Structures are given as C-alpha cells and as structure tokens.
C-alpha positions as CSV (number, residue, x, y, z in Angstrom):
1,M,13.9,12.5,2.9
2,R,11.5,11.4,5.6
3,I,9.9,8.1,4.8
4,L,7.2,6.1,6.6
5,H,6.7,2.4,6.1
6,F,3.3,1.2,7.5
7,I,2.4,-2.5,7.8
8,G,-1.1,-2.3,9.2
9,T,-1.7,-4.7,12.1
10,M,1.2,-7.0,11.3
11,R,3.6,-8.0,14.0
12,L,6.3,-5.3,14.3
13,P,9.1,-6.2,16.8
14,L,10.7,-3.4,18.7
15,D,13.9,-5.6,18.8
16,P,14.1,-7.1,15.3
17,E,17.3,-9.0,16.1
18,A,15.6,-10.9,19.0
19,E,12.0,-11.1,17.9
20,A,10.8,-13.1,14.8
21,T,8.2,-11.7,12.5
22,G,6.5,-12.5,9.2
23,G,7.9,-11.8,5.8
24,V,6.1,-8.5,5.0
25,A,7.3,-6.9,8.2
26,R,10.8,-8.2,7.6
27,V,10.9,-6.7,4.1
28,A,9.7,-3.3,5.5
29,L,12.3,-3.4,8.2
30,E,15.2,-4.4,6.0
31,T,14.2,-1.9,3.3
32,A,13.9,0.8,5.9
33,R,17.4,0.0,7.3
34,A,18.9,0.2,3.9
35,Q,17.2,3.5,3.3
36,A,18.5,4.8,6.7
37,A,22.0,3.8,5.6
38,M,21.5,6.1,2.6
39,G,20.9,9.0,4.9
40,H,17.1,9.1,5.0
41,D,15.0,9.6,8.1
42,V,12.9,6.4,8.1
43,W,10.1,5.1,10.3
44,V,8.3,1.7,10.4
45,A,5.0,1.7,12.1
46,A,2.2,-0.7,12.9
47,V,-1.1,-0.5,14.7
48,T,-1.2,-2.5,18.0
49,A,-3.2,-2.7,21.2
50,G,-0.8,-0.3,22.9
51,S,1.8,2.3,22.0
52,G,5.5,1.8,22.0
53,R,8.7,3.1,20.4
54,G,12.1,1.6,19.5
55,E,15.1,2.1,17.3
56,W,16.9,-0.4,15.1
57,G,19.7,0.2,12.6
58,G,18.9,3.9,12.4
59,V,15.2,3.2,11.8
60,R,12.5,4.6,14.2
61,L,10.0,1.9,15.1
62,A,6.5,2.8,16.3
63,H,3.6,0.9,17.7
64,L,0.5,3.0,17.1
65,K,-2.3,2.5,19.6
66,A,-5.5,1.5,17.9
67,A,-8.6,3.7,18.2
68,P,-11.3,1.3,19.4
69,W,-14.0,4.0,19.4
70,A,-13.4,4.9,15.7
71,R,-16.1,2.7,14.3
72,V,-19.1,4.7,13.2
73,K,-22.2,4.5,11.1
74,L,-22.3,7.1,8.3
75,G,-25.0,7.2,5.7
76,G,-26.3,3.7,6.7
77,R,-22.8,2.2,6.4
78,V,-20.4,1.2,9.1
79,R,-17.0,3.0,8.7
80,D,-14.1,1.4,10.6
81,F,-11.2,3.8,11.2
82,R,-9.8,1.9,14.2
83,E,-6.6,1.1,12.3
84,H,-6.6,4.0,9.9
85,L,-6.9,6.9,12.3
86,P,-3.6,6.2,14.1
87,L,-1.8,6.2,10.7
88,A,-3.5,9.4,9.6
89,A,-2.6,11.1,12.8
90,L,1.0,10.1,12.6
91,A,1.2,11.2,9.0
92,A,-0.5,14.5,9.8
93,T,2.0,15.4,12.5
94,R,5.4,14.2,11.2
95,G,5.7,15.7,7.8
96,F,6.6,12.6,5.8
97,D,7.9,13.0,2.3
98,V,6.9,9.5,1.5
99,A,4.1,7.2,2.9
100,H,5.0,3.7,1.8
101,L,2.1,1.3,2.7
102,H,2.7,-2.5,2.7
103,E,-0.3,-4.6,2.0
104,Y,-2.5,-1.7,3.1
105,W,-4.5,0.2,0.5
106,R,-6.4,2.9,2.4
107,L,-4.8,6.2,1.4
108,R,-7.4,8.8,2.3
109,F,-6.3,11.2,5.0
110,V,-2.7,9.9,4.8
111,R,-0.6,13.1,4.4
112,A,2.6,12.8,2.4
113,R,4.0,14.2,-0.8
114,T,4.4,10.8,-2.4
115,R,2.3,7.7,-1.5
116,V,3.3,4.2,-2.6
117,V,1.6,0.9,-2.0
118,H,3.7,-2.3,-1.9
119,V,2.1,-5.5,-3.0
120,H,3.7,-8.6,-1.3
121,N,1.1,-11.2,-2.2
122,N,-1.1,-12.5,-5.0
123,P,-3.5,-9.6,-4.9
124,F,-6.7,-10.9,-6.6
125,G,-6.6,-14.7,-6.7
126,E,-7.2,-16.7,-9.8
127,P,-7.8,-14.8,-13.0
128,G,-11.0,-15.4,-15.0
129,T,-13.3,-15.5,-11.9
130,A,-15.9,-13.0,-10.6
131,R,-13.9,-12.8,-7.4
132,F,-10.8,-11.8,-9.3
133,V,-12.7,-8.9,-11.0
134,R,-14.3,-7.9,-7.7
135,K,-11.1,-7.8,-5.8
136,A,-9.3,-6.0,-8.6
137,R,-12.0,-3.3,-8.8
138,T,-11.7,-2.7,-5.0
139,F,-7.9,-2.6,-5.2
140,W,-7.7,-0.1,-8.1
141,R,-10.4,2.1,-6.6
142,Q,-8.6,2.2,-3.3
143,V,-5.1,2.9,-4.7
144,R,-6.1,5.3,-7.5
145,S,-4.5,8.2,-5.7
146,S,-1.2,6.4,-5.1
147,D,1.9,7.5,-7.1
148,A,3.2,3.9,-7.7
149,Q,2.3,0.4,-7.0
150,V,5.3,-1.7,-6.1
151,A,5.2,-5.5,-6.9
152,V,7.7,-7.8,-5.3
153,S,8.0,-10.0,-8.4
154,R,7.1,-10.1,-12.1
155,F,4.4,-12.5,-11.1
156,V,2.7,-9.9,-8.9
157,A,3.2,-7.2,-11.5
158,E,1.5,-9.4,-14.1
159,R,-1.5,-10.0,-11.8
160,L,-1.8,-6.3,-11.2
161,Q,-1.8,-5.8,-14.9
162,R,-4.5,-8.5,-15.5
163,G,-6.6,-7.1,-12.7
164,Y,-6.4,-3.7,-14.3
165,D,-7.4,-5.1,-17.6
166,A,-10.3,-6.9,-16.1
167,V,-11.6,-3.8,-14.3
168,R,-11.2,-1.8,-17.5
169,D,-13.0,-4.3,-19.6
170,A,-15.8,-4.7,-17.0
171,G,-16.4,-0.9,-17.1
172,G,-17.7,1.3,-14.4
173,V,-14.2,2.2,-13.0
174,H,-11.4,3.7,-15.0
175,P,-8.2,3.1,-13.0
176,T,-4.7,4.4,-13.6
177,G,-1.5,2.7,-12.6
178,N,2.2,2.9,-12.4
179,V,3.3,-0.6,-11.5
180,Q,7.0,-1.1,-10.6
181,T,8.7,-4.4,-9.8
182,V,11.2,-4.2,-7.0
183,Y,12.5,-7.6,-5.8
184,N,13.0,-8.1,-2.1
185,G,16.6,-8.4,-1.0
186,V,18.7,-10.5,1.3
187,D,21.7,-9.6,3.5
188,Q,24.5,-11.3,1.6
189,A,27.1,-10.9,4.3
190,R,24.8,-12.1,7.1
191,F,24.0,-15.4,5.4
192,A,27.5,-16.0,4.0
193,P,28.1,-19.7,4.9
194,E,31.8,-19.2,5.8
195,R,30.7,-17.0,8.7
196,W,28.8,-19.9,10.3
197,A,31.2,-22.8,10.0
198,N,31.5,-23.3,13.7
199,R,27.8,-22.9,14.3
200,R,27.2,-25.5,11.5
201,A,29.3,-28.0,13.3
202,L,27.7,-27.4,16.7
203,L,24.1,-27.6,15.4
204,R,24.7,-30.7,13.4
205,Q,26.2,-32.3,16.5
206,Q,23.1,-31.4,18.4
207,W,20.9,-32.9,15.7
208,G,22.9,-36.1,15.6
209,A,23.8,-35.4,11.9
210,A,27.1,-36.8,10.7
211,D,29.1,-35.0,8.0
212,S,27.8,-37.5,5.4
213,D,24.2,-37.0,6.4
214,V,21.9,-34.7,4.3
215,V,19.9,-32.2,6.4
216,F,16.8,-30.8,4.8
217,L,15.4,-27.6,6.2
218,F,12.0,-26.0,6.2
219,A,11.9,-22.4,7.6
220,G,8.8,-20.4,8.0
221,A,5.2,-20.4,9.3
222,L,3.6,-23.7,10.0
223,T,0.4,-22.9,8.2
224,P,-1.5,-24.7,5.4
225,Q,-0.4,-22.1,2.8
226,K,3.3,-22.9,3.3
227,G,2.7,-26.6,2.6
228,V,5.0,-28.0,5.2
229,I,2.7,-30.9,5.7
230,H,3.6,-32.2,2.2
231,A,7.3,-31.9,2.9
232,A,6.7,-33.8,6.2
233,R,4.9,-36.7,4.5
234,A,7.5,-36.8,1.8
235,F,10.3,-36.9,4.3
236,A,8.6,-39.5,6.5
237,E,8.5,-41.8,3.5
238,L,12.1,-41.1,2.5
239,C,13.2,-41.6,6.1
240,S,12.0,-45.2,6.1
241,R,14.2,-45.9,3.1
242,A,17.3,-43.8,3.6
243,A,19.5,-43.8,6.7
244,N,21.5,-40.6,5.9
245,V,18.7,-38.0,5.9
246,R,17.5,-35.5,8.5
247,L,14.7,-32.9,8.5
248,V,14.8,-29.7,10.6
249,V,11.6,-27.5,10.9
250,A,12.3,-24.0,12.1
251,G,9.3,-21.8,12.5
252,G,5.7,-21.9,13.8
253,R,2.2,-20.6,13.3
254,G,3.0,-17.7,15.6
255,L,4.9,-15.9,12.8
256,W,1.5,-15.0,11.3
257,R,-1.1,-13.0,13.2
258,T,-4.4,-14.9,12.9
259,P,-7.5,-12.8,12.1
260,N,-10.0,-14.8,14.1
261,A,-10.4,-17.7,16.5
262,A,-11.5,-20.1,13.6
263,T,-8.2,-19.5,11.7
264,E,-6.2,-19.9,14.9
265,A,-7.9,-23.3,15.5
266,E,-7.2,-24.3,12.0
267,Y,-3.5,-23.4,12.3
268,C,-3.2,-25.2,15.6
269,A,-4.7,-28.4,14.1
270,Y,-2.3,-28.2,11.2
271,D,0.7,-27.7,13.4
272,A,-0.3,-30.7,15.5
273,E,-0.8,-32.9,12.4
274,V,2.7,-31.9,11.0
275,R,4.2,-32.9,14.4
276,A,2.3,-36.2,14.4
277,I,3.5,-37.1,10.9
278,L,7.1,-36.4,12.0
279,R,6.8,-38.1,15.4
280,P,8.3,-41.5,14.3
281,A,11.2,-39.8,12.7
282,S,11.6,-37.5,15.7
283,V,11.8,-40.6,18.0
284,Q,14.6,-41.9,15.8
285,G,16.4,-38.5,16.0
286,K,15.9,-37.9,12.3
287,A,13.4,-35.0,12.6
288,H,13.7,-31.9,14.7
289,V,11.0,-29.3,15.2
290,L,12.8,-26.2,16.6
291,G,9.9,-23.8,16.9
292,I,10.3,-20.1,16.1
293,A,14.0,-19.2,16.1
294,P,15.2,-15.7,17.0
295,P,16.4,-13.9,13.8
296,A,20.0,-13.9,15.1
297,D,20.0,-17.7,15.1
298,V,18.5,-18.1,11.6
299,P,21.8,-17.8,9.5
300,G,23.4,-20.5,11.6
301,I,20.4,-22.8,11.0
302,Y,20.7,-22.3,7.3
303,A,24.4,-23.0,7.4
304,A,23.8,-26.3,9.3
305,S,21.5,-27.5,6.6
306,D,22.3,-29.0,3.2
307,V,19.1,-28.4,1.2
308,V,16.2,-26.0,1.9
309,V,12.6,-27.0,1.0
310,V,10.0,-24.4,0.1
311,P,6.8,-26.5,-0.5
312,T,4.3,-23.6,-0.8
313,V,0.9,-24.5,-2.1
314,V,-0.4,-21.0,-2.7
315,E,1.0,-18.6,-5.3
316,E,4.0,-17.3,-3.3
317,A,4.7,-13.8,-4.5
318,F,8.5,-13.9,-4.0
319,G,9.9,-16.4,-1.5
320,L,12.1,-14.6,1.1
321,V,13.2,-18.0,2.5
322,A,14.3,-19.1,-0.9
323,A,16.4,-16.0,-1.4
324,E,17.9,-16.5,2.1
325,A,18.7,-20.1,1.2
326,L,20.5,-19.0,-2.0
327,A,22.5,-16.5,-0.1
328,A,23.5,-19.2,2.4
329,G,24.7,-21.3,-0.6
330,K,22.0,-24.0,-0.3
331,P,20.2,-25.7,-3.2
332,V,16.4,-25.2,-2.9
333,I,13.5,-27.6,-3.6
334,A,10.6,-25.2,-4.3
335,S,7.1,-25.4,-5.6
336,R,6.6,-24.1,-9.2
337,V,4.2,-21.4,-8.2
338,G,3.9,-17.6,-8.2
339,G,7.2,-15.8,-8.2
340,L,9.3,-18.7,-7.0
341,P,10.5,-19.7,-10.5
342,E,12.0,-16.2,-10.8
343,L,14.4,-17.2,-8.0
344,I,14.8,-21.0,-8.4
345,T,15.8,-22.6,-11.7
346,D,17.5,-25.8,-12.6
347,V,20.8,-23.9,-12.0
348,N,20.3,-23.5,-8.2
349,G,17.6,-26.0,-7.3
350,L,14.7,-28.2,-8.3
351,L,11.1,-27.1,-8.9
352,V,8.2,-29.4,-8.2
353,P,4.4,-29.1,-8.6
354,P,2.7,-27.7,-5.5
355,G,1.5,-30.2,-3.1
356,D,2.9,-33.2,-5.0
357,E,4.4,-35.3,-2.2
358,G,5.8,-37.8,-4.7
359,A,7.7,-35.1,-6.6
360,I,9.0,-33.6,-3.3
361,R,10.2,-37.1,-2.2
362,S,11.8,-37.7,-5.5
363,A,13.7,-34.4,-5.4
364,M,14.8,-35.1,-1.8
365,T,15.9,-38.6,-2.9
366,S,17.9,-37.2,-5.8
367,L,19.7,-34.6,-3.7
368,A,20.3,-37.0,-0.8
369,A,21.8,-39.7,-3.1
370,N,23.9,-37.4,-5.4
371,P,26.5,-35.2,-3.6
372,H,27.8,-34.0,-7.0
373,L,24.4,-32.6,-7.9
374,R,24.1,-30.9,-4.4
375,D,27.5,-29.4,-4.8
376,R,26.8,-28.1,-8.3
377,L,23.5,-26.5,-7.3
378,A,25.1,-25.1,-4.2
379,A,27.9,-23.5,-6.1
380,R,25.5,-21.6,-8.2
381,A,23.1,-20.7,-5.4
382,R,25.2,-18.1,-3.8
383,E,26.0,-16.5,-7.2
384,S,22.4,-16.3,-8.2
385,A,21.5,-14.6,-4.9
386,L,23.7,-11.6,-5.6
387,R,21.0,-9.9,-7.6
388,F,18.8,-9.7,-4.5
389,T,20.1,-6.9,-2.2
390,W,18.4,-4.6,0.2
391,S,20.6,-1.7,-1.0
392,G,19.5,-2.4,-4.5
393,A,15.9,-2.4,-3.5
394,A,16.4,0.9,-1.6
395,E,18.1,2.6,-4.5
396,A,15.2,1.4,-6.8
397,L,12.7,2.9,-4.5
398,D,14.6,6.1,-4.3
399,R,14.3,6.4,-8.1
400,I,10.6,5.6,-8.0
401,Y,10.0,8.2,-5.3
402,G,12.0,10.8,-7.2
403,A,10.2,10.1,-10.5
404,A,6.8,10.4,-8.9
405,A,7.7,13.7,-7.3
406,H,9.1,15.0,-10.6
407,S,6.1,13.9,-12.5
408,R,3.7,15.6,-10.0
409,A,5.8,18.8,-10.1
410,R,5.6,18.9,-13.9
411,R,1.8,18.7,-13.6
412,G,1.8,21.4,-11.0
413,D,0.2,19.1,-8.5
414,E,1.6,20.3,-5.1
415,R,-1.6,20.7,-3.2
416,D,-2.2,19.4,0.2
417,R,-3.1,15.7,-0.4
418,S,-4.0,14.9,3.3
419,V,-7.7,15.1,3.0
420,W,-9.0,13.9,-0.3
421,G,-5.9,11.9,-1.5
422,G,-6.4,12.7,-5.2
423,A,-9.8,13.8,-6.3
424,P,-11.3,11.8,-9.2
425,G,-10.4,13.4,-12.4
426,T,-7.8,15.8,-11.1
427,G,-4.2,15.7,-10.0
428,T,-2.2,12.7,-9.1
429,G,-3.7,9.3,-9.7
430,G,-7.3,10.4,-9.8
431,A,-9.7,8.2,-11.6
432,G,-9.5,10.3,-14.8
433,A,-5.8,11.2,-14.5
434,R,-3.2,10.0,-17.0
435,P,-0.2,8.4,-15.4
436,S,3.4,9.6,-15.7
437,R,5.3,8.4,-18.8
438,E,8.8,9.0,-17.4
439,A,11.1,6.0,-17.5
440,V,11.9,4.7,-14.0
441,H,14.9,2.4,-14.3
442,V,14.9,0.3,-11.2
443,G,18.3,-1.4,-11.6
444,A,19.7,-4.7,-12.5
445,G,17.9,-7.5,-10.8
446,H,15.1,-5.2,-9.6
447,S,13.1,-4.5,-12.7
448,A,10.4,-6.0,-14.8
449,G,7.6,-4.8,-17.0
450,T,8.9,-2.6,-19.8
451,S,12.6,-2.4,-20.7
452,D,13.0,0.6,-18.3
453,G,11.5,-1.3,-15.4
454,T,8.1,0.4,-15.5
455,T,4.7,-1.0,-16.3
456,H,2.5,2.0,-17.1
457,L,-1.2,1.2,-17.2
458,P,-2.8,3.9,-19.3
459,A,-6.0,5.8,-18.4
460,D,-8.9,5.3,-20.7
461,A,-9.0,7.9,-23.4
C-alpha cells in the first residue's frame, strides 16, 4: 500500500534523528516508520519555502514548495491554494492508496482511494459556545468526504462527537462521521532506562546532581500553552526550601512554527520570563535550561531525570511527553486536562489542576521527600506505557484503511475522487451519505468509542 502522511506547513526535518520537531510531525514520522516496517511504501510531506527530499527509516520525506501565486479571487471571495496546490499535485502524480492528513482538513483535489484526517488537538474549544458550534460546522463540512476521522484520545473523540451533535442540532449541515480513536505510541526500546545508565550518570554529573538529589524535568515547547512558567514558579519556591532538588528544562519555543510576528513576540517574552524566574536557581546550579535537544539526546535526558512534569494549561489531546516519560520509567506530574488522565493516573503519577502552582509545588514536594512513593510510581510507569506502541498504532490504522476500502467497495464507490472529493448526497462521506457500519477493532490500548473501537456518527434520516 502506498500511503501519504501530510502535515501542512509544520516543521518536517529531513534528518529526524538530528533535528527536533513538534509533536504532530513526530507522530506522523513515527507512524510512517512503523508502517514502512510493515512493508508499505510511505511518504511524509510538508509544504515549505523550498523543495527537498530525504529518507528515514524506510520513509520518503518530501518538502513541497509552496505556490505563492496560487491566491486568487473567485466569485468575490479570495481562495488561497498556496499550501493546498503542492499537496494536490503530489497526490495526483504518485498514485497513493491512502492520503492521511494530520491537522489539515482540506480534501478537495486530493487524489487517493482512501482519505483520513487525523485530529491531534482539541478541535473546537469549549463546548456550549457559539465558537464551538462555528468551528464544528466548518470542520464537519470540510471533512465530509473523508473515510475516517482519527482521534488521538478518547477526549478528542468525545469532542468530535459533541461537535457533531451541536452541528446536527443547529441544523443547516448534515454531517456524517466515522470517528476512530488511535492512541499515539512510544518507542519502548529507545526509552528503556537500562540503555542509558551511563548517560544518566554523565548528565547528572554535569548538572551537579548527586545520587540522592531529585531531578525534575520539563520537556517540550516553551510556550504559554505548555504551562512551563507555572512549573518554574513552583520549583523556584520549592528550591528555597529543599536542598536536594534540581530542575532541567529541555526544549524551546522553536519547536513550534509561529503563525505571525505577534505570536513570535509573545513566545519570546514568555521564554524570557521563564528564564528570569529560574535565574536565581540557575545561579545556584539547581536549574538548567538546555534549549532544544536533538532527538538522539532525548532518551538520555529522560533517563537522567527522576520525575517528569507536564504542566499543560490547555486541553492537551494526548501528551506525547507523558508517554515517553512512562516508557523511560519516570513518574509524571501532569495537569488534569484533556487526554492526559487517559495516560496518567494515581498508579504512575500525580494529577494536578492546570495552572495551580501550589498544587504543582505540593506534588514536587511529596515526590522529592518520599523516595518510596517515587519508586512505586516509577515501577508502574514502564508497565503502563506498554499499551502505547507505534506498531500497534500502525496496525490499527491498517484496519481502518482496510475497512474504509471494503465499505466503499460494497457501495460500488470506486470513482475518481480527485476532483470533487465526495459530492454531497452521493458516494463516500457526502453530506447525505450514511456511514459504514462495519466493526473496526483497533486493538488493545488503541480503541475507544463503541466496544469495537468505532464511534459511528449516523447521518440524519
């Protein structure tokens, strides 16, 4: 099977072992590598300022050059195809069986037998608001010709369901859906702590951390959404009271591509404020801001820590850092938001209210002062990570692709879908079409919705 993963304008490294990137791109890359290991011909593509090609783990990597001229006025409206045209051109010439679009909902002109959209974030915001209904209506209109909508957690699947219900109840648009939950994975062997014992000793020596010291780690983008400033303030307060604690911050705002100058300025100011809060502890050698680490260095950094902090203040859809921490055998302090409670429980970590610096400090204090609690949570962390694997995710997606193709064949829907992408009222996923009712079992640890792993959203009668 020839599969295309498309990530829009997100940062796609041509050397994923040496270049860091954001979570969505990392999920696309790891999923693609697992699919390639199954024998598929897999591509990952993104739109960039220039063209480029690479290969990684059997996966073809493609930078598609944007079409700056493809912004035209039609019927009094501006149509922007600068990102979409390179995708459509690639799909038209390469004969993909599957077009798998990550956080990208424009399907028209994308030629493939099966088309899937992958939802990595809270798609519509807070339910019960006009904005929620507006965003849900736009989403379901755009993806109406997709064969499946993949959610990275039960939280996201539930939001898709509620958005569907809101659109249906508001009237005017009659969407169909085939929502599947497929959890992200983690490379269990890569993060196994025993592999990095020597690296742990070396890094802790560099950080001035004794064996008895407790090293807290934040890994990820230094942006307001990730809430690192709350962890920094909590640690600064703890640091003034406890001598045996350290904080390591691995990441930076550059992991996210900023959409405009105003956002970039906001992120710069946030980054500077985090560093200012930690400056007194840094002077004492108790806080270390490492910047963005190459992916090859990340497992060693996890290994050198004792507790990982995920202080997200937005509704984190899954929490890739939390999954990696579990695979590294580390207890996690995480915000009780979004999909994080699907990974972190009282068995492998501590959940705190988002943005509650007192609660974060209290959790840090408990884990710093109680080695037996740390050891108990750590012992279960690695075990609880075993249900999150890239091979499991790839196998689940294979079943979803196959079920979609089978369902379409039963309906006799084998037309060229490159131009209209599912005309309303006819064929696959049109606004009046009725979704497939086949069971799509997506495997242990990778399913939610109905008992068979499928959340079918019925068309209106």
